[in-house]
C-alpha positions in Angstrom: 8.2 -18.9 5.6 10.0 -17.3 8.5 8.3 -15.7 11.5 9.4 -12.3 10.4 8.0 -12.8 6.8 4.7 -13.9 8.3 4.6 -10.9 10.5 5.5 -8.6 7.6 2.7 -10.2 5.5 0.2 -9.9 8.2 1.0 -6.2 8.6 0.7 -5.8 4.8 -2.8 -7.5 4.7 -4.0 -5.3 7.6 -2.7 -2.2 5.9 -4.5 -3.0 2.7 -7.7 -3.5 4.6 -7.3 -0.3 6.6 -6.7 1.7 3.4 -9.7 0.1 1.7 -11.9 0.9 4.7 -10.7 4.4 5.5 -10.3 6.2 2.1 -13.1 8.5 1.0 -14.4 8.2 -2.5 -12.5 11.4 -3.4 -9.2 10.1 -1.9 -9.7 6.9 -3.9 -10.1 8.8 -7.1 -7.0 10.8 -6.4 -5.1 7.6 -5.7 -6.4 6.1 -8.9 -5.3 9.2 -10.9 -1.8 8.9 -9.4 -1.6 5.3 -10.6 -2.4 6.0 -14.3 1.3 5.6 -15.2 1.7 2.5 -13.0 -1.2 0.3 -14.2 -2.4 -0.2 -17.8 -5.4 2.0 -18.5 -7.6 -0.9 -19.5 -7.1 -2.5 -16.1 -7.3 0.7 -14.2 -10.7 1.5 -15.6 -12.1 -1.7 -14.1 -10.8 -1.0 -10.6 -13.5 0.3 -8.3 -12.0 0.2 -4.8 -8.7 0.9 -3.0 -8.2 -2.8 -2.1 -8.2 -3.8 -5.8 -6.1 -0.8 -6.8 -3.4 -1.9 -4.3 -3.7 -5.5 -5.6 -3.1 -4.2 -9.1 0.0 -2.2 -7.9 1.2 -5.5 -6.4 1.0 -7.1 -9.8 2.4 -4.3 -11.9 4.9 -2.6 -9.6 6.0 -5.3 -7.2 4.4 -3.4 -4.4 4.1 -5.5 -1.3 5.3 -6.4 2.2 8.9 -5.7 1.2 8.4 -2.5 -0.7 6.1 0.1 0.8 7.7 3.2 -0.7 5.2 3.7 -3.6 2.2 3.3 -1.4 3.7 5.6 1.3 4.2 8.3 -1.4 0.7 7.9 -2.7 -0.8 8.2 0.7 1.2 11.4 1.4 0.2 12.9 -2.0 -3.5 12.3 -1.5 -3.4 13.9 1.9 -3.4 10.8 4.1 -0.3 11.5 6.1 -1.7 9.5 9.0 -1.5 6.3 6.8 1.8 7.3 5.3 3.2 7.8 8.8 1.9 4.4 9.9 3.5 2.8 6.9 6.8 4.4 7.8 6.5 3.3 11.5 5.6 -0.3 10.6 8.3 -0.6 8.0 11.0 0.9 10.4 9.9 -1.4 13.2 10.0 -4.5 10.9 13.4 -3.6 9.6 14.7 -3.1 13.2 13.3 -6.5 14.3 14.8 -8.3 11.3 18.2 -6.7 12.0 18.2 -8.2 15.5 17.4 -11.7 14.4 
């Protein structure tokens, strides 16, 4: 794994943790409702925190360190523009760094 991939993965793990720790119960429920077409209902019903919801999105939608778009859209839709903006900044910075390598 290259240094840029490790950096991208570290940012992704930190982002997942931040979302898990900072979403209110209401924001989590909004996020979960937005994912009803992305994750099979039988699996979605068993998810009880943002971290596991993001993990399910990783499994079903190829969400991850190389594709932040869906998560950024979800954060914007539930009113967490601060996290959506952070995703945009981190993704832009990572792309710029990789372009100079």
